[in-house]
N, C-alpha and C positions, 0 to 999 in steps of 0.2 A: 503495500500500499503505501502512496506517496505523499502521504497524510504529514510525511519529513518535512519534505522539500523546504516549506512554508519558511523552517529552522534559518536557511541559509540567506534566507531574504533579510532578515537584522532580530530573526529573537532570536539567535542562539545564547549569544551571550548571558541575556535576562534570566532565560529559559536552566541554562546549564549551571546556574551557579543555586538553583533549586534542587540537583539531583541528590539523589541520597548517596550518600559516598560509600555503597557497595554495599554488598549483601552482607549483614551480620547471622553468623552460624552460633548455633547452639554449642555448649560445651559438649563436649565427648557423652555419649548419652550414656546415663546409666536409666534402667526401671525404677518407676515410682516402690520408693523404700519404705514408703509410710502410706496409709491409706489417706486418700486425702478428702477435701468433704465432701459433700454431696452438689451434682451440677447442675442448675436449671439449662432447658434446653426445652428445644422444640422438635415435633415432629414434620414430617415431610407436607402434612395435609395442615400445620399449623398449631397444632397441639401441644399444650405448655407436658414437659415432661419432665422427671428429676432423675436423673443418675446418679443411684449407689456409688457414693466414693471408693468401695469395695470391688464393684466392678470392675470401676475404670483402672483400679492398680490391676485386677488381673488382666484384661486388655493390655497395659502397658508391658506387662511381663511375660506376655506369649508373643510380642512383638522384640524383631531384632532392630527394626529404627527408633525412633522418638516418638513419644506423647508428649505432648507440648500443651499445659494449660497457662491459662491469663497470666500468670505470674513469671512462669518459667523466659528464661534466655532464649533467644533465639523464636519468641511466640510471635512479637510484632513482625519481623521478618518474614516471615512463614504467611501469615495471611494478608500481606498484601500482594495487590495486585496492579496492573499498567497503568488503569484507570483511577487516580486519587479519587474520584465521588463515591467509587464503593469504599467506604470506609469501616469495615464488618469485623465484628466479633465472634467468632467459632464459640461453642463452648468447648471442642478441644481439635486440636490439632494432630492428628497422623504425618509421620515422615516414612512409607516405605524403604527402605532397600531390597526387595525382592519380592517375589508374587507371592511366598507365605504370608507377609505382613497384608499386601494388599485382600488375602482369604479373610484373615484375623480380621481385619477391620471390615468388611462388607458385612461378614454374617456379626459383628456387634451393632452394624448402623441398623441391619436388618431386623435384629430380635428388639429392637429398641425405639422401630420404626424412627431413628433420628433423620433430620434432612440432612444432604449428603452433597459436597460438594466439592467437584474433583482438580486438581492446577496440576498444568503442568505449566507452562511456559507463564501465565496467566493475562494472557491477550484478549480476554474474554470483555468487548467493548459495552456490553450490558450487563455485566457483572457475575456471571454465572459461575466463575471459578471461585466464589468466595463466597460466608454466606454464614448470617447471625444466629449463633443460640446451635448452630447445627454440629454436624461432624466434616470438617474441612481438609482432607486427603490431601495433601502435598506430596508430588512425587518428584523433588527437585533431586533427590536424594536417590534418584533409583535412574539413572543413565547407561550408559555406556552402546558401541558402536561396533557390529563386525562385519568385516565385507571380504566375500566370497568373488576373490576375483574372476575365477575360472569360472563359477555356475552364473556370472554377474547378478548377486543375489546382496542385499544390506539387511542383515538384520538389528534392530535396536530396541531395546529397553520402553516401557513406554511413558518413563518422564523422559524423554530425550529430546533437546532442541534441534530445530532443523538442521544449522548451523553444524554441529555435530556429525551428521550425516554427509551434508555439502564437504565437508575437508577431508570425512577418511577415504571416502566413495572418489571423489577428485584424486587423489594420491596415486592410483590405480586405473586414472584417466574415466572415470566414472560417475553417470550422475543419473539424477532421477530427478524431477519439479518437484521443488518444496519451497514456497513462500518466498517471499523478499526479503524478510527480515530476520536474521538468524536468531534471534535470542524465540522465537516463538516458538510453542511447544506444538512436538509432532503431533498428538493425540489429539487436540483439536482442531486442526487444520488438514490430518487426512483423513479423520472421521465424517467431516462436512465438507470435501472438495479439493480445495489444494491445486491455489494459483499459483503458478508460477514464472519465472522468467522463460525456460525451456518447456512450457506447459504446452503450446499450440504445435512442438516439434513430437510430444511423447504420450502428452495427456495431463488428464490432473494426478495429484499425488495419489488420490485414490485408485484412478487408474490402473496404477504402476503400482500396486499392494497387493500379492500376493498369497499372505497367509499372513493371520494373528492368534496370539494367546486372550483368551480374555475370562475373566471375575465376571460371571453372571451375579445376580442379587442373590442369590441361595449360597454364593461361595465357592462354587463349582467354578473348579478349570477349565475351560474349553479349550480346544481350536478346533478355529474356522478356513476355508481356505474353499475353494472350487469344486475340491474333493470332499471334501469332510467339514461337516456343517454348511450348507451349502448355502442355506435359507441365512443361516445368521450373520457367513460372510459378507454375503446380498446388502445385508439392511446396515451392517457394519460400515460400507463404504456409501457415505451421504445422511446416512439416520443419526451421528450425532453419537452423543456419551448415553443414547436413551436405552442401552442393551449392555451395559455392562462397563468396566475398565479392562482397558486393553495394556498386558502386561509387556506386550512384548508385540511387534512389528515385524514384517518380512515385504521387502521393495523388492521389486525387477530395479537395475542398472541397464543405463545405455553408455556407451562407447562414446566421448566428446572428447574434441581438444582442451585444454586448459584455457586459452585465451579467445576473447569474446572482445565483440566493438560493443560499449555501453556506456551510460550517461544520460545527458538531461539535454535537450535544444530547448529554450525559450524565448518567448516573444513577451512585447508589452500586454498588458491584463487588457490594454482596448484589442485586438487582435483575436478576441476567445473567438469570434465567429469565424473566423478564417482557418481558426487551427481546425475545431470541429466541421466543420467542413471537409477543410484536408483529411482529418480522420474517415472521417462516413467514406469519402472520395479513395482512399487509398487503402484502406479495410479491406476490401474486396479483393483486392490483388497481391497482396502482402504475402510473403512466402511464410510459409510455417518457423522458420528458424529467424522469425523477426517478432518478437516480443514488442508490444510499444504502450504504453498507456497516457492518455490523454489528462493534462494537470491544470488548475487554475488555483493561484494560490492569492491570498491578501493576509499577510502579515501582522498582526499586535503592530499598535504603535505608530499607522498610519504609510510605511513604508509603500514605493510603488509596486504594484500586484504584477503578478509573471502569469503566462499561460504556456503552452508547450506540451512539448511531448518525455518520457523517459523511457529508453529504450537498452533494448538488448539484441545484438544478433550474435547468430550463433553457428552461422552456418562460414562458408571459405570467408577468409579473410580479404580476401580480391575481389568480392562482391560487395563489402561494406559500404565504400561510398555513392554507388548506381543504387541499391538496397534502401539508404539513407538521405540520399538525395531529396526526393520531392519533401520530407521532413524539412528540409533546410532552406528550400527555393520562396519562404515565403514573405523573405526581407530578411532583414538585417538582426540576425539573434541576439540580445543581451548576455543569455548565458549559451556557448555550446561547449560543453566539456566532455563529449563525446571524444573516447581513446579507445583503442585495443587495452586489455586491462582482465587481469585475472580474475575468472568466474567467482572465486570464491571469497574475493574481495569485492565484487561487485555487490555479492550477497551479503556481505557485511556491512554495504556501506551504510544503509540506513540504521544500523543502528545504534550510534554515542547518540544522534537526534531524535530518537521518538520520545515526546512533549510530555515527559514523566510528571514534570508540574506542573500539568494543566490538566482542569477536569475539562473531558471531555464527550459529545456526545456524536454516533454515527448511528445515518440512516440513510435508507439506498434500495437498489435492487436491479432486476436483468435487462437491460434491455435487447431486442432481437435487431433492432436498426434503430436509423437515427434520422431520423424526418425533417423538415425543416420548421414544423411545430415542435420538437424538444429541443431541437439547438436553439430558437427562439426563447423559450422557458429556462434554460442552462444557462443564456445570457443575460436576458433578462433579470432573472433572479438572484443573479451573486452579486451577492451586499458587503462589502468590509464592514467594519468596524474596528474603531482603535482600541477595543477594549477586548479583540477576538481574534484569535486566527480563524479563516475560512480557506476551506480546503473543499473542492472536488476533484475527484478522481475514477479513472478508469481503470478496469481490473481485462485488458485484454484477452479476450475468450476466439472462439474459432481452430480453423489450424482441426487437430489430433483427437483437441476437446470435443467437436461436432460430431467428429463421422463414428461416436459409441452410442447405441440406440439408449433414449431416455428413460427405458425398462432394466436396462441392463445392468445398471445399480441403482443404490436407491436414488443416487442424484441425479434428479430429472431435469437441468436445467440447458439440456446438450443444442437450444436454436440458439442461443446466447451470442449476439456479438461483444458485448461486455457485461461488465458488474459495474453500476455506477454506487458510490459511497459518497457523500455529502458531509463533511464533518467540523464540528464546530468545535474549537479549544478556548479556554478562559480561564487566566491565572485562579490555582487550585485557593478557594475560600468566597472568591466573589458569585454574587448572585446570578445562578445558571439559569433560570427562566425565559431571559428573555432571547440568550442564544440558544438553548433547546428548544423555545418557538420556534426562531426564525427557521432553524435546518429543517424542521418539521414541517412548515407552511411551505417553504422551497419545494423541500420533495412531492407534497401534496400537491401543488400546482402541476407539475411531472407525471404524475405516479401513470396518469393514464397512456403514458408509453411505453410505461415499464412492465413488467410481467414477472413477480412473484419477488423473493428476497435470498440472499446468501446466510446457509444456515448459523454459520459461521457466528455475522453478524447480526443475529436476530435482534430485530425492534424490542423494546423491555414489553411492549404492550400487546405486541402478538395475542389475537385469538387461536381457540382450535380448529374456530373457520377459515383461518388466515391459513393455517399449518396445514392443513386440508390441503387448502385450494396450490399451497406451494409447492407440494408433494407432487403437481401434477396427473394422478393416475394410481401413484405408488403408495400413497397412502392407507390405503387399504389394508395393502398387504403388510405396511409398517405395523399397524396396531394386530393385527394377528400374530406377528412375532415377538412384539412387545407382551401382550396376552400371556406368549410362551414364558418367554424370559424375563420378563417382570412384570408380573399381574401387579404388586401391589405397588408400582412406580417410585422405588428406591431412589433411582437415576431419572429427577425431574428436573435437575437444573440444567437443562437446554433447552433445542429448539422441541421441547416437548410433544413427544406421542403417548396419548392416553391413553389408558388400558382399558376397556370395556370390563374386562374379568372381576 
């Protein structure tokens, strides 16, 4: 996502000063040696529940990883997510170091009907990876990557970040599509979709998933692939966290050279219409090895806004100049930093300036095309504000993504040209209401041109009917599988498919 780029337009210094000074880790873990006080907690359906201290201690002693309570060192770091608008306090935090810990935590949560949140990278814009008074399963200590270069497979632990797979796979000249910000958690990304700079060549992250190990709501560990529990495998690829906690992923890897041609080509904001029209025209003939995102950015503080393209070309370097020429001939760019670069370096290029000091609201959805009315709405609705970062971005689709049938996985949006994101950011602690209202109205005015939303970025107020429509014919099958694997809806902090059981 290109919500990062506005920082380069003048906000970086102010925001960087407010960033956390690194992750605070707990002291070496020791199980609770004394019975803690009883804990006030909450069930998944909102009822109050008391967790007996003895039961909490027994859970702690059954784990190899840590169990953190509110007064413990490391609790605050574990509960935090990327978007500080969600400042929540779980009753307890479990930090698994392996599959057995996940099983014990799931069994405990199910026995007490606890509200459960699962956090990998903590990037959920709608706050689904944290909770108040429930159990937070923080997978940050459950990471690791193993590459089999002969089989072209990558096996990663459930809490891993996408940059870890990028780094290890590219050491063997291999790649699989994995988002655009390297500290994104693979679990949320790959079970919801997984756009990325090579996705038009190789498909979404979930299209390259070949197998998973998953702990379901009864604490059972199941393997799912095309040949084993195929219905569950279908559901995990697009159904998000509805069916359990994935403790291991296997991905297909593809040969690719290490160097790509990438960067940004930016014009004055006044050229937003020209840029959108060029995007529309060029998308139809762009090669699969070109990934291009549209951007429009207005930084806080009144700095001049910019619009343009963020690109990654992974084809033959000798063709790069001609492939990128249509993006450069709109006039004189104010920024053109496109150059040959290391692919892993480009994957990391947005990491340091994710706006962690900003409260944020993200909305948007998929578009099948870019008609004049949508261009008019995007241009006319874009309004900067001195107290707000305003960003509109596309995640480029098409190519290999669209050549897969809509019912081959639970992810149905194979028709899309792009995923549109509207992101408003404000200084943490400021009044969020006007900025959220602006983003909602902006999308509402153009929503008629959209069709569904990206489940990774589920709008907070989405209804059951909206989720049903969003799965475009796949919903009934998802409900059947939810009834089978999670009939009590233990895993509900996601784009939730409600069971009927």
